[in-house]
A tleap script that builds the chain and sets N, CA, C and O, in Angstrom:
source leaprc.protein.ff14SB
mol = sequence {
  NMET ARG LEU PHE THR PRO ASP GLU ALA ASN
  ASP THR LEU ALA ARG LEU ARG PRO VAL ALA
  GLU GLN LEU ALA GLU GLU ARG ARG ALA LEU
  SER ARG LEU ALA GLU GLU LEU ARG ALA ALA
  GLU THR ALA ILE ALA GLY ASN GLY GLY ARG
  ILE ASP HIE ARG ARG VAL ALA ALA LEU ARG
  GLU ARG ALA ALA ARG ALA ALA ALA ARG ALA
  ALA GLY LEU VAL GLU GLU ILE HIE ALA GLU
  GLY VAL GLN LEU LYS ASP PRO ASP ARG GLY
  LEU LEU ASP PHE PRO ALA ARG HIE PRO GLU
  SER GLY GLU THR VAL LEU LEU CYS TRP GLU
  LEU GLY GLU ALA GLU VAL ALA HIE TRP HIE
  GLY LEU GLU ALA GLY TYR ALA GLY ARG LYS
  ARG LEU PRO CPHE
}
set mol.1.N position { 49.080 -27.852 5.954 }
set mol.1.CA position { 48.071 -28.823 6.308 }
set mol.1.C position { 48.755 -30.022 6.960 }
set mol.1.O position { 49.719 -30.579 6.435 }
set mol.2.N position { 48.231 -30.393 8.104 }
set mol.2.CA position { 48.749 -31.563 8.807 }
set mol.2.C position { 48.284 -32.824 8.089 }
set mol.2.O position { 47.131 -32.928 7.671 }
set mol.3.N position { 49.205 -33.786 7.954 }
set mol.3.CA position { 48.874 -35.091 7.383 }
set mol.3.C position { 48.993 -36.143 8.480 }
set mol.3.O position { 49.943 -36.136 9.263 }
set mol.4.N position { 48.034 -37.033 8.525 }
set mol.4.CA position { 47.948 -38.059 9.559 }
set mol.4.C position { 48.251 -39.432 8.980 }
set mol.4.O position { 47.898 -39.722 7.837 }
set mol.5.N position { 48.899 -40.269 9.764 }
set mol.5.CA position { 48.923 -41.702 9.485 }
set mol.5.C position { 47.656 -42.272 10.119 }
set mol.5.O position { 47.046 -41.601 10.952 }
set mol.6.N position { 47.242 -43.474 9.757 }
set mol.6.CA position { 46.073 -44.052 10.439 }
set mol.6.C position { 46.244 -44.112 11.965 }
set mol.6.O position { 45.289 -43.853 12.698 }
set mol.7.N position { 47.439 -44.446 12.447 }
set mol.7.CA position { 47.664 -44.494 13.900 }
set mol.7.C position { 47.530 -43.103 14.521 }
set mol.7.O position { 46.933 -42.954 15.587 }
set mol.8.N position { 48.084 -42.088 13.858 }
set mol.8.CA position { 47.963 -40.714 14.373 }
set mol.8.C position { 46.506 -40.253 14.360 }
set mol.8.O position { 46.062 -39.564 15.279 }
set mol.9.N position { 45.768 -40.631 13.326 }
set mol.9.CA position { 44.350 -40.272 13.263 }
set mol.9.C position { 43.592 -40.894 14.432 }
set mol.9.O position { 42.755 -40.235 15.050 }
set mol.10.N position { 43.879 -42.148 14.735 }
set mol.10.CA position { 43.194 -42.804 15.852 }
set mol.10.C position { 43.609 -42.234 17.192 }
set mol.10.O position { 42.785 -42.147 18.102 }
set mol.11.N position { 44.872 -41.843 17.336 }
set mol.11.CA position { 45.315 -41.177 18.569 }
set mol.11.C position { 44.590 -39.846 18.738 }
set mol.11.O position { 44.149 -39.513 19.838 }
set mol.12.N position { 44.465 -39.090 17.659 }
set mol.12.CA position { 43.766 -37.813 17.699 }
set mol.12.C position { 42.280 -38.035 17.948 }
set mol.12.O position { 41.651 -37.276 18.685 }
set mol.13.N position { 41.725 -39.065 17.342 }
set mol.13.CA position { 40.320 -39.383 17.541 }
set mol.13.C position { 40.011 -39.652 19.011 }
set mol.13.O position { 38.932 -39.299 19.489 }
set mol.14.N position { 40.940 -40.270 19.728 }
set mol.14.CA position { 40.714 -40.539 21.150 }
set mol.14.C position { 40.414 -39.237 21.899 }
set mol.14.O position { 39.623 -39.235 22.842 }
set mol.15.N position { 41.037 -38.137 21.488 }
set mol.15.CA position { 40.780 -36.826 22.098 }
set mol.15.C position { 39.525 -36.174 21.528 }
set mol.15.O position { 38.804 -35.480 22.244 }
set mol.16.N position { 39.262 -36.395 20.234 }
set mol.16.CA position { 38.177 -35.683 19.567 }
set mol.16.C position { 36.820 -36.391 19.617 }
set mol.16.O position { 35.790 -35.759 19.381 }
set mol.17.N position { 36.806 -37.667 19.915 }
set mol.17.CA position { 35.522 -38.386 19.964 }
set mol.17.C position { 34.541 -37.694 20.916 }
set mol.17.O position { 33.403 -37.439 20.521 }
set mol.18.N position { 34.945 -37.380 22.169 }
set mol.18.CA position { 33.983 -36.699 23.045 }
set mol.18.C position { 33.602 -35.303 22.535 }
set mol.18.O position { 32.499 -34.825 22.799 }
set mol.19.N position { 34.496 -34.668 21.821 }
set mol.19.CA position { 34.196 -33.348 21.245 }
set mol.19.C position { 33.131 -33.498 20.163 }
set mol.19.O position { 32.170 -32.729 20.125 }
set mol.20.N position { 33.299 -34.488 19.284 }
set mol.20.CA position { 32.320 -34.734 18.226 }
set mol.20.C position { 30.970 -35.135 18.810 }
set mol.20.O position { 29.926 -34.721 18.306 }
set mol.21.N position { 30.986 -35.933 19.865 }
set mol.21.CA position { 29.738 -36.332 20.518 }
set mol.21.C position { 29.030 -35.119 21.116 }
set mol.21.O position { 27.819 -34.963 20.962 }
set mol.22.N position { 29.786 -34.267 21.794 }
set mol.22.CA position { 29.202 -33.068 22.392 }
set mol.22.C position { 28.680 -32.119 21.315 }
set mol.22.O position { 27.629 -31.500 21.484 }
set mol.23.N position { 29.406 -32.007 20.221 }
set mol.23.CA position { 28.960 -31.147 19.120 }
set mol.23.C position { 27.632 -31.645 18.556 }
set mol.23.O position { 26.730 -30.844 18.310 }
set mol.24.N position { 27.500 -32.934 18.352 }
set mol.24.CA position { 26.240 -33.484 17.847 }
set mol.24.C position { 25.106 -33.193 18.830 }
set mol.24.O position { 23.990 -32.884 18.412 }
set mol.25.N position { 25.381 -33.289 20.125 }
set mol.25.CA position { 24.357 -32.985 21.136 }
set mol.25.C position { 23.988 -31.504 21.109 }
set mol.25.O position { 22.809 -31.167 21.210 }
set mol.26.N position { 24.949 -30.632 20.978 }
set mol.26.CA position { 24.660 -29.193 20.899 }
set mol.26.C position { 23.813 -28.894 19.671 }
set mol.26.O position { 22.907 -28.063 19.729 }
set mol.27.N position { 24.102 -29.566 18.559 }
set mol.27.CA position { 23.314 -29.365 17.342 }
set mol.27.C position { 21.874 -29.839 17.547 }
set mol.27.O position { 20.937 -29.193 17.077 }
set mol.28.N position { 21.692 -30.965 18.248 }
set mol.28.CA position { 20.337 -31.429 18.548 }
set mol.28.C position { 19.617 -30.425 19.450 }
set mol.28.O position { 18.435 -30.143 19.253 }
set mol.29.N position { 20.336 -29.886 20.443 }
set mol.29.CA position { 19.748 -28.879 21.335 }
set mol.29.C position { 19.333 -27.646 20.543 }
set mol.29.O position { 18.253 -27.100 20.764 }
set mol.30.N position { 20.182 -27.208 19.629 }
set mol.30.CA position { 19.842 -26.048 18.801 }
set mol.30.C position { 18.608 -26.319 17.958 }
set mol.30.O position { 17.769 -25.434 17.791 }
set mol.31.N position { 18.488 -27.500 17.437 }
set mol.31.CA position { 17.327 -27.858 16.629 }
set mol.31.C position { 16.057 -27.820 17.475 }
set mol.31.O position { 15.030 -27.299 17.039 }
set mol.32.N position { 16.129 -28.374 18.688 }
set mol.32.CA position { 14.965 -28.347 19.584 }
set mol.32.C position { 14.590 -26.910 19.944 }
set mol.32.O position { 13.411 -26.555 19.955 }
set mol.33.N position { 15.597 -26.087 20.238 }
set mol.33.CA position { 15.334 -24.696 20.589 }
set mol.33.C position { 14.734 -23.932 19.413 }
set mol.33.O position { 13.838 -23.110 19.604 }
set mol.34.N position { 15.216 -24.193 18.209 }
set mol.34.CA position { 14.658 -23.535 17.022 }
set mol.34.C position { 13.191 -23.908 16.859 }
set mol.34.O position { 12.372 -23.063 16.496 }
set mol.35.N position { 12.854 -25.165 17.125 }
set mol.35.CA position { 11.459 -25.602 17.033 }
set mol.35.C position { 10.612 -24.910 18.108 }
set mol.35.O position { 9.493 -24.479 17.827 }
set mol.36.N position { 11.131 -24.803 19.320 }
set mol.36.CA position { 10.410 -24.095 20.374 }
set mol.36.C position { 10.188 -22.631 20.013 }
set mol.36.O position { 9.111 -22.085 20.250 }
set mol.37.N position { 11.214 -21.996 19.435 }
set mol.37.CA position { 11.063 -20.605 19.013 }
set mol.37.C position { 10.013 -20.471 17.913 }
set mol.37.O position { 9.200 -19.546 17.936 }
set mol.38.N position { 10.029 -21.389 16.954 }
set mol.38.CA position { 9.012 -21.357 15.893 }
set mol.38.C position { 7.611 -21.492 16.493 }
set mol.38.O position { 6.683 -20.792 16.088 }
set mol.39.N position { 7.470 -22.395 17.457 }
set mol.39.CA position { 6.167 -22.590 18.100 }
set mol.39.C position { 5.752 -21.325 18.853 }
set mol.39.O position { 4.588 -20.927 18.800 }
set mol.40.N position { 6.687 -20.700 19.545 }
set mol.40.CA position { 6.371 -19.469 20.272 }
set mol.40.C position { 5.968 -18.365 19.311 }
set mol.40.O position { 5.036 -17.610 19.587 }
set mol.41.N position { 6.663 -18.265 18.184 }
set mol.41.CA position { 6.335 -17.237 17.195 }
set mol.41.C position { 4.984 -17.509 16.552 }
set mol.41.O position { 4.243 -16.570 16.262 }
set mol.42.N position { 4.654 -18.758 16.327 }
set mol.42.CA position { 3.345 -19.115 15.779 }
set mol.42.C position { 2.251 -18.744 16.774 }
set mol.42.O position { 1.207 -18.220 16.387 }
set mol.43.N position { 2.487 -19.014 18.045 }
set mol.43.CA position { 1.516 -18.654 19.079 }
set mol.43.C position { 1.342 -17.145 19.143 }
set mol.43.O position { 0.230 -16.650 19.324 }
set mol.44.N position { 2.441 -16.416 18.994 }
set mol.44.CA position { 2.379 -14.958 19.013 }
set mol.44.C position { 1.511 -14.460 17.871 }
set mol.44.O position { 0.668 -13.583 18.059 }
set mol.45.N position { 1.719 -15.020 16.684 }
set mol.45.CA position { 0.955 -14.589 15.514 }
set mol.45.C position { -0.519 -14.959 15.667 }
set mol.45.O position { -1.386 -14.248 15.159 }
set mol.46.N position { -0.814 -16.056 16.356 }
set mol.46.CA position { -2.182 -16.519 16.470 }
set mol.46.C position { -2.967 -15.913 17.615 }
set mol.46.O position { -4.189 -16.053 17.662 }
set mol.47.N position { -2.290 -15.238 18.545 }
set mol.47.CA position { -3.038 -14.710 19.693 }
set mol.47.C position { -3.155 -13.185 19.661 }
set mol.47.O position { -3.296 -12.547 20.704 }
set mol.48.N position { -3.097 -12.624 18.499 }
set mol.48.CA position { -3.295 -11.186 18.381 }
set mol.48.C position { -2.097 -10.375 18.811 }
set mol.48.O position { -2.221 -9.171 19.037 }
set mol.49.N position { -0.942 -10.999 18.931 }
set mol.49.CA position { 0.270 -10.242 19.220 }
set mol.49.C position { 0.699 -10.224 20.667 }
set mol.49.O position { 1.692 -9.581 21.009 }
set mol.50.N position { -0.040 -10.926 21.539 }
set mol.50.CA position { 0.441 -10.985 22.930 }
set mol.50.C position { 1.702 -11.826 22.964 }
set mol.50.O position { 1.691 -12.994 22.577 }
set mol.51.N position { 2.761 -11.244 23.416 }
set mol.51.CA position { 4.071 -11.894 23.367 }
set mol.51.C position { 4.530 -12.200 24.781 }
set mol.51.O position { 4.499 -11.342 25.663 }
set mol.52.N position { 4.956 -13.443 24.979 }
set mol.52.CA position { 5.592 -13.809 26.242 }
set mol.52.C position { 7.080 -13.483 26.069 }
set mol.52.O position { 7.894 -14.342 25.731 }
set mol.53.N position { 7.397 -12.225 26.310 }
set mol.53.CA position { 8.758 -11.742 26.068 }
set mol.53.C position { 9.794 -12.525 26.864 }
set mol.53.O position { 10.887 -12.790 26.364 }
set mol.54.N position { 9.468 -12.891 28.074 }
set mol.54.CA position { 10.437 -13.618 28.906 }
set mol.54.C position { 10.752 -14.991 28.308 }
set mol.54.O position { 11.909 -15.411 28.262 }
set mol.55.N position { 9.715 -15.676 27.855 }
set mol.55.CA position { 9.936 -17.010 27.276 }
set mol.55.C position { 10.764 -16.904 26.001 }
set mol.55.O position { 11.716 -17.662 25.815 }
set mol.56.N position { 10.411 -15.978 25.130 }
set mol.56.CA position { 11.144 -15.811 23.881 }
set mol.56.C position { 12.591 -15.409 24.165 }
set mol.56.O position { 13.512 -15.932 23.538 }
set mol.57.N position { 12.792 -14.498 25.093 }
set mol.57.CA position { 14.152 -14.067 25.443 }
set mol.57.C position { 14.960 -15.224 26.022 }
set mol.57.O position { 16.142 -15.375 25.715 }
set mol.58.N position { 14.323 -16.035 26.857 }
set mol.58.CA position { 15.022 -17.182 27.453 }
set mol.58.C position { 15.402 -18.192 26.381 }
set mol.58.O position { 16.507 -18.733 26.402 }
set mol.59.N position { 14.494 -18.449 25.443 }
set mol.59.CA position { 14.806 -19.379 24.354 }
set mol.59.C position { 15.948 -18.847 23.495 }
set mol.59.O position { 16.846 -19.601 23.121 }
set mol.60.N position { 15.922 -17.574 23.185 }
set mol.60.CA position { 16.998 -16.981 22.381 }
set mol.60.C position { 18.333 -17.043 23.113 }
set mol.60.O position { 19.370 -17.296 22.499 }
set mol.61.N position { 18.310 -16.814 24.420 }
set mol.61.CA position { 19.543 -16.880 25.209 }
set mol.61.C position { 20.097 -18.303 25.235 }
set mol.61.O position { 21.301 -18.509 25.078 }
set mol.62.N position { 19.219 -19.278 25.434 }
set mol.62.CA position { 19.667 -20.672 25.426 }
set mol.62.C position { 20.234 -21.052 24.077 }
set mol.62.O position { 21.245 -21.749 24.000 }
set mol.63.N position { 19.592 -20.600 23.011 }
set mol.63.CA position { 20.087 -20.894 21.663 }
set mol.63.C position { 21.439 -20.243 21.428 }
set mol.63.O position { 22.320 -20.854 20.823 }
set mol.64.N position { 21.618 -19.018 21.893 }
set mol.64.CA position { 22.901 -18.328 21.721 }
set mol.64.C position { 24.011 -19.057 22.470 }
set mol.64.O position { 25.120 -19.196 21.955 }
set mol.65.N position { 23.718 -19.522 23.677 }
set mol.65.CA position { 24.731 -20.265 24.445 }
set mol.65.C position { 25.082 -21.584 23.754 }
set mol.65.O position { 26.254 -21.950 23.672 }
set mol.66.N position { 24.075 -22.290 23.264 }
set mol.66.CA position { 24.333 -23.557 22.571 }
set mol.66.C position { 25.136 -23.320 21.299 }
set mol.66.O position { 26.040 -24.095 20.986 }
set mol.67.N position { 24.821 -22.266 20.566 }
set mol.67.CA position { 25.566 -21.949 19.342 }
set mol.67.C position { 27.013 -21.598 19.662 }
set mol.67.O position { 27.920 -21.987 18.926 }
set mol.68.N position { 27.240 -20.872 20.744 }
set mol.68.CA position { 28.610 -20.518 21.140 }
set mol.68.C position { 29.391 -21.770 21.546 }
set mol.68.O position { 30.562 -21.915 21.197 }
set mol.69.N position { 28.741 -22.669 22.281 }
set mol.69.CA position { 29.421 -23.919 22.661 }
set mol.69.C position { 29.759 -24.728 21.417 }
set mol.69.O position { 30.857 -25.272 21.308 }
set mol.70.N position { 28.824 -24.808 20.483 }
set mol.70.CA position { 29.060 -25.562 19.241 }
set mol.70.C position { 30.219 -24.952 18.463 }
set mol.70.O position { 31.070 -25.681 17.952 }
set mol.71.N position { 30.264 -23.633 18.367 }
set mol.71.CA position { 31.353 -22.967 17.643 }
set mol.71.C position { 32.701 -23.270 18.296 }
set mol.71.O position { 33.692 -23.482 17.598 }
set mol.72.N position { 32.745 -23.292 19.611 }
set mol.72.CA position { 33.988 -23.628 20.314 }
set mol.72.C position { 34.430 -25.053 20.037 }
set mol.72.O position { 35.625 -25.314 19.898 }
set mol.73.N position { 33.490 -25.973 19.956 }
set mol.73.CA position { 33.811 -27.372 19.665 }
set mol.73.C position { 34.331 -27.519 18.236 }
set mol.73.O position { 35.260 -28.288 17.987 }
set mol.74.N position { 33.738 -26.788 17.304 }
set mol.74.CA position { 34.223 -26.808 15.916 }
set mol.74.C position { 35.658 -26.296 15.869 }
set mol.74.O position { 36.502 -26.877 15.187 }
set mol.75.N position { 35.936 -25.225 16.580 }
set mol.75.CA position { 37.305 -24.686 16.620 }
set mol.75.C position { 38.284 -25.704 17.191 }
set mol.75.O position { 39.412 -25.826 16.713 }
set mol.76.N position { 37.850 -26.429 18.208 }
set mol.76.CA position { 38.710 -27.441 18.821 }
set mol.76.C position { 39.067 -28.541 17.817 }
set mol.76.O position { 40.208 -29.002 17.782 }
set mol.77.N position { 38.107 -28.955 17.013 }
set mol.77.CA position { 38.353 -29.972 15.987 }
set mol.77.C position { 39.318 -29.425 14.939 }
set mol.77.O position { 40.296 -30.086 14.588 }
set mol.78.N position { 39.048 -28.235 14.447 }
set mol.78.CA position { 39.901 -27.636 13.412 }
set mol.78.C position { 41.321 -27.391 13.916 }
set mol.78.O position { 42.275 -27.499 13.147 }
set mol.79.N position { 41.470 -27.061 15.198 }
set mol.79.CA position { 42.796 -26.807 15.772 }
set mol.79.C position { 43.691 -28.039 15.707 }
set mol.79.O position { 44.916 -27.916 15.719 }
set mol.80.N position { 43.097 -29.210 15.638 }
set mol.80.CA position { 43.868 -30.464 15.544 }
set mol.80.C position { 44.259 -30.780 14.101 }
set mol.80.O position { 44.974 -31.750 13.850 }
set mol.81.N position { 43.791 -29.962 13.149 }
set mol.81.CA position { 44.080 -30.227 11.743 }
set mol.81.C position { 43.087 -31.182 11.104 }
set mol.81.O position { 43.341 -31.725 10.029 }
set mol.82.N position { 41.956 -31.385 11.768 }
set mol.82.CA position { 40.928 -32.317 11.313 }
set mol.82.C position { 39.803 -31.523 10.655 }
set mol.82.O position { 39.470 -30.419 11.087 }
set mol.83.N position { 39.228 -32.095 9.614 }
set mol.83.CA position { 38.134 -31.449 8.888 }
set mol.83.C position { 36.799 -31.994 9.392 }
set mol.83.O position { 36.596 -33.205 9.465 }
set mol.84.N position { 35.904 -31.086 9.735 }
set mol.84.CA position { 34.559 -31.455 10.151 }
set mol.84.C position { 33.668 -31.413 8.927 }
set mol.84.O position { 33.459 -30.345 8.352 }
set mol.85.N position { 33.136 -32.564 8.517 }
set mol.85.CA position { 32.323 -32.634 7.306 }
set mol.85.C position { 30.829 -32.577 7.604 }
set mol.85.O position { 30.069 -32.009 6.820 }
set mol.86.N position { 30.396 -33.155 8.723 }
set mol.86.CA position { 28.980 -33.130 9.085 }
set mol.86.C position { 28.873 -33.162 10.608 }
set mol.86.O position { 29.067 -34.212 11.220 }
set mol.87.N position { 28.568 -32.022 11.221 }
set mol.87.CA position { 28.529 -31.980 12.681 }
set mol.87.C position { 27.411 -32.824 13.288 }
set mol.87.O position { 27.544 -33.310 14.411 }
set mol.88.N position { 26.315 -33.002 12.560 }
set mol.88.CA position { 25.212 -33.788 13.097 }
set mol.88.C position { 25.544 -35.275 13.134 }
set mol.88.O position { 25.119 -35.985 14.045 }
set mol.89.N position { 26.289 -35.741 12.165 }
set mol.89.CA position { 26.706 -37.147 12.113 }
set mol.89.C position { 28.059 -37.370 12.776 }
set mol.89.O position { 28.498 -38.510 12.925 }
set mol.90.N position { 28.723 -36.284 13.175 }
set mol.90.CA position { 30.062 -36.425 13.741 }
set mol.90.C position { 31.044 -36.932 12.716 }
set mol.90.O position { 31.931 -37.721 13.042 }
set mol.91.N position { 30.901 -36.493 11.483 }
set mol.91.CA position { 31.742 -36.970 10.387 }
set mol.91.C position { 33.023 -36.141 10.324 }
set mol.91.O position { 32.989 -34.936 10.072 }
set mol.92.N position { 34.151 -36.808 10.557 }
set mol.92.CA position { 35.459 -36.165 10.580 }
set mol.92.C position { 36.360 -36.768 9.515 }
set mol.92.O position { 36.334 -37.976 9.278 }
set mol.93.N position { 37.164 -35.912 8.867 }
set mol.93.CA position { 38.169 -36.362 7.904 }
set mol.93.C position { 39.548 -35.911 8.372 }
set mol.93.O position { 39.736 -34.782 8.825 }
set mol.94.N position { 40.500 -36.821 8.250 }
set mol.94.CA position { 41.884 -36.596 8.638 }
set mol.94.C position { 42.736 -36.650 7.370 }
set mol.94.O position { 42.888 -37.727 6.792 }
set mol.95.N position { 43.295 -35.528 6.919 }
set mol.95.CA position { 44.131 -35.565 5.712 }
set mol.95.C position { 45.302 -36.533 5.896 }
set mol.95.O position { 45.890 -36.622 6.973 }
set mol.96.N position { 45.621 -37.245 4.834 }
set mol.96.CA position { 46.700 -38.239 4.880 }
set mol.96.C position { 47.340 -38.332 3.504 }
set mol.96.O position { 46.820 -37.796 2.525 }
set mol.97.N position { 48.461 -39.010 3.443 }
set mol.97.CA position { 49.149 -39.266 2.182 }
set mol.97.C position { 48.984 -40.748 1.870 }
set mol.97.O position { 49.315 -41.606 2.688 }
set mol.98.N position { 48.467 -41.041 0.675 }
set mol.98.CA position { 48.334 -42.437 0.264 }
set mol.98.C position { 49.740 -43.000 0.086 }
set mol.98.O position { 50.548 -42.402 -0.626 }
set mol.99.N position { 50.054 -44.131 0.712 }
set mol.99.CA position { 51.430 -44.640 0.687 }
set mol.99.C position { 51.915 -45.079 -0.696 }
set mol.99.O position { 53.119 -45.065 -0.951 }
set mol.100.N position { 51.020 -45.463 -1.581 }
set mol.100.CA position { 51.449 -45.930 -2.905 }
set mol.100.C position { 51.469 -44.804 -3.927 }
set mol.100.O position { 52.449 -44.643 -4.653 }
set mol.101.N position { 50.407 -44.031 -3.989 }
set mol.101.CA position { 50.309 -42.987 -5.026 }
set mol.101.C position { 50.923 -41.669 -4.588 }
set mol.101.O position { 51.278 -40.842 -5.428 }
set mol.102.N position { 51.053 -41.464 -3.284 }
set mol.102.CA position { 51.556 -40.193 -2.769 }
set mol.102.C position { 50.505 -39.082 -2.780 }
set mol.102.O position { 50.781 -37.958 -2.360 }
set mol.103.N position { 49.302 -39.397 -3.260 }
set mol.103.CA position { 48.231 -38.401 -3.305 }
set mol.103.C position { 47.693 -38.120 -1.906 }
set mol.103.O position { 47.743 -38.974 -1.020 }
set mol.104.N position { 47.178 -36.905 -1.727 }
set mol.104.CA position { 46.488 -36.578 -0.490 }
set mol.104.C position { 45.116 -37.214 -0.533 }
set mol.104.O position { 44.376 -37.068 -1.506 }
set mol.105.N position { 44.783 -37.928 0.544 }
set mol.105.CA position { 43.483 -38.572 0.704 }
set mol.105.C position { 42.945 -38.183 2.078 }
set mol.105.O position { 43.604 -37.465 2.829 }
set mol.106.N position { 41.763 -38.654 2.396 }
set mol.106.CA position { 41.160 -38.355 3.687 }
set mol.106.C position { 40.823 -39.646 4.419 }
set mol.106.O position { 40.114 -40.506 3.898 }
set mol.107.N position { 41.340 -39.763 5.627 }
set mol.107.CA position { 40.946 -40.850 6.509 }
set mol.107.C position { 39.634 -40.422 7.136 }
set mol.107.O position { 39.506 -39.283 7.587 }
set mol.108.N position { 38.665 -41.307 7.170 }
set mol.108.CA position { 37.289 -40.929 7.459 }
set mol.108.C position { 36.751 -41.660 8.691 }
set mol.108.O position { 36.986 -42.855 8.870 }
set mol.109.N position { 36.027 -40.922 9.534 }
set mol.109.CA position { 35.390 -41.491 10.733 }
set mol.109.C position { 34.074 -40.779 10.978 }
set mol.109.O position { 33.939 -39.592 10.683 }
set mol.110.N position { 33.093 -41.514 11.525 }
set mol.110.CA position { 31.855 -40.885 11.967 }
set mol.110.C position { 31.419 -41.496 13.289 }
set mol.110.O position { 31.811 -42.609 13.638 }
set mol.111.N position { 30.593 -40.740 14.022 }
set mol.111.CA position { 30.091 -41.207 15.307 }
set mol.111.C position { 29.544 -42.621 15.181 }
set mol.111.O position { 28.869 -42.965 14.211 }
set mol.112.N position { 29.853 -43.425 16.183 }
set mol.112.CA position { 29.387 -44.806 16.196 }
set mol.112.C position { 30.426 -45.797 15.731 }
set mol.112.O position { 30.320 -46.990 16.014 }
set mol.113.N position { 31.438 -45.314 15.013 }
set mol.113.CA position { 32.507 -46.210 14.571 }
set mol.113.C position { 33.560 -46.315 15.669 }
set mol.113.O position { 33.828 -45.346 16.380 }
set mol.114.N position { 34.150 -47.489 15.799 }
set mol.114.CA position { 35.121 -47.745 16.855 }
set mol.114.C position { 36.439 -47.012 16.628 }
set mol.114.O position { 37.102 -46.602 17.581 }
set mol.115.N position { 36.811 -46.850 15.365 }
set mol.115.CA position { 38.092 -46.234 15.041 }
set mol.115.C position { 38.061 -45.671 13.631 }
set mol.115.O position { 37.097 -45.863 12.890 }
set mol.116.N position { 39.123 -44.978 13.275 }
set mol.116.CA position { 39.285 -44.506 11.898 }
set mol.116.C position { 39.662 -45.741 11.083 }
set mol.116.O position { 40.770 -46.263 11.208 }
set mol.117.N position { 38.739 -46.198 10.256 }
set mol.117.CA position { 38.947 -47.454 9.543 }
set mol.117.C position { 38.644 -47.342 8.051 }
set mol.117.O position { 38.619 -48.355 7.351 }
set mol.118.N position { 38.412 -46.118 7.550 }
set mol.118.CA position { 38.087 -45.909 6.145 }
set mol.118.C position { 38.878 -44.729 5.603 }
set mol.118.O position { 39.400 -43.905 6.354 }
set mol.119.N position { 38.951 -44.672 4.279 }
set mol.119.CA position { 39.580 -43.543 3.605 }
set mol.119.C position { 38.860 -43.322 2.280 }
set mol.119.O position { 38.149 -44.196 1.783 }
set mol.120.N position { 39.062 -42.133 1.723 }
set mol.120.CA position { 38.524 -41.828 0.397 }
set mol.120.C position { 39.345 -40.712 -0.222 }
set mol.120.O position { 40.037 -39.964 0.470 }
set mol.121.N position { 39.253 -40.618 -1.539 }
set mol.121.CA position { 39.930 -39.541 -2.241 }
set mol.121.C position { 39.290 -38.200 -1.934 }
set mol.121.O position { 38.183 -38.140 -1.399 }
set mol.122.N position { 39.979 -37.137 -2.270 }
set mol.122.CA position { 39.481 -35.803 -1.976 }
set mol.122.C position { 38.156 -35.515 -2.673 }
set mol.122.O position { 37.299 -34.832 -2.112 }
set mol.123.N position { 37.983 -36.018 -3.864 }
set mol.123.CA position { 36.762 -35.743 -4.624 }
set mol.123.C position { 35.695 -36.820 -4.424 }
set mol.123.O position { 34.526 -36.583 -4.728 }
set mol.124.N position { 36.066 -37.978 -3.928 }
set mol.124.CA position { 35.130 -39.100 -3.823 }
set mol.124.C position { 34.108 -38.898 -2.712 }
set mol.124.O position { 32.959 -39.321 -2.845 }
set mol.125.N position { 34.506 -38.265 -1.634 }
set mol.125.CA position { 33.593 -38.057 -0.517 }
set mol.125.C position { 33.198 -39.346 0.173 }
set mol.125.O position { 33.740 -40.418 -0.095 }
set mol.126.N position { 32.234 -39.206 1.072 }
set mol.126.CA position { 31.789 -40.330 1.901 }
set mol.126.C position { 31.362 -41.526 1.056 }
set mol.126.O position { 31.639 -42.670 1.419 }
set mol.127.N position { 30.698 -41.277 -0.053 }
set mol.127.CA position { 30.214 -42.366 -0.912 }
set mol.127.C position { 31.357 -43.215 -1.461 }
set mol.127.O position { 31.149 -44.374 -1.819 }
set mol.128.N position { 32.566 -42.647 -1.530 }
set mol.128.CA position { 33.710 -43.363 -2.057 }
set mol.128.C position { 34.588 -44.000 -0.994 }
set mol.128.O position { 35.730 -44.366 -1.271 }
set mol.129.N position { 34.071 -44.136 0.214 }
set mol.129.CA position { 34.870 -44.713 1.305 }
set mol.129.C position { 35.333 -46.128 0.988 }
set mol.129.O position { 34.602 -46.939 0.419 }
set mol.130.N position { 36.579 -46.391 1.380 }
set mol.130.CA position { 37.169 -47.722 1.258 }
set mol.130.C position { 37.751 -48.095 2.610 }
set mol.130.O position { 38.139 -47.229 3.394 }
set mol.131.N position { 37.807 -49.354 2.866 }
set mol.131.CA position { 38.351 -49.853 4.126 }
set mol.131.C position { 39.868 -49.711 4.170 }
set mol.131.O position { 40.546 -49.956 3.172 }
set mol.132.N position { 40.395 -49.323 5.309 }
set mol.132.CA position { 41.833 -49.379 5.540 }
set mol.132.C position { 42.205 -50.831 5.814 }
set mol.132.O position { 41.343 -51.584 6.269 }
set mol.133.N position { 43.413 -51.259 5.569 }
set mol.133.CA position { 44.540 -50.443 5.102 }
set mol.133.C position { 44.399 -50.090 3.632 }
set mol.133.O position { 43.600 -50.663 2.891 }
set mol.134.N position { 45.212 -49.121 3.249 }
set mol.134.CA position { 45.187 -48.620 1.869 }
set mol.134.C position { 45.342 -49.781 0.902 }
set mol.134.O position { 45.347 -49.576 -0.312 }
savepdb mol mol.pdb
quit
């Protein structure tokens, strides 16, 4: 497991911020497409079974492409040694070593934040975030 210093986490974040932003957008697109598919299926059930096969097929194809793009973005984040905690919020954790205790902790960032500026213990999660420096 790669361990990051706060500076290394921020350097990595400079590369991953657009990836996290794109991932959140792909997730929103998937949500919209799922809603469109649900609406199409409801219409199918309500109109005696007449199916607009082309529309349903097009929606499924768009959803498959968006899911594949999202999966690639997740792989890109993981390849850097970063943990993706919530793709919709762009919540990323960077494993680190606490300088005083020597324990493994997580440097924490989410979309909208300027930099990696928080950390928490492995079990504390987002609710246990504390401001850097340690």
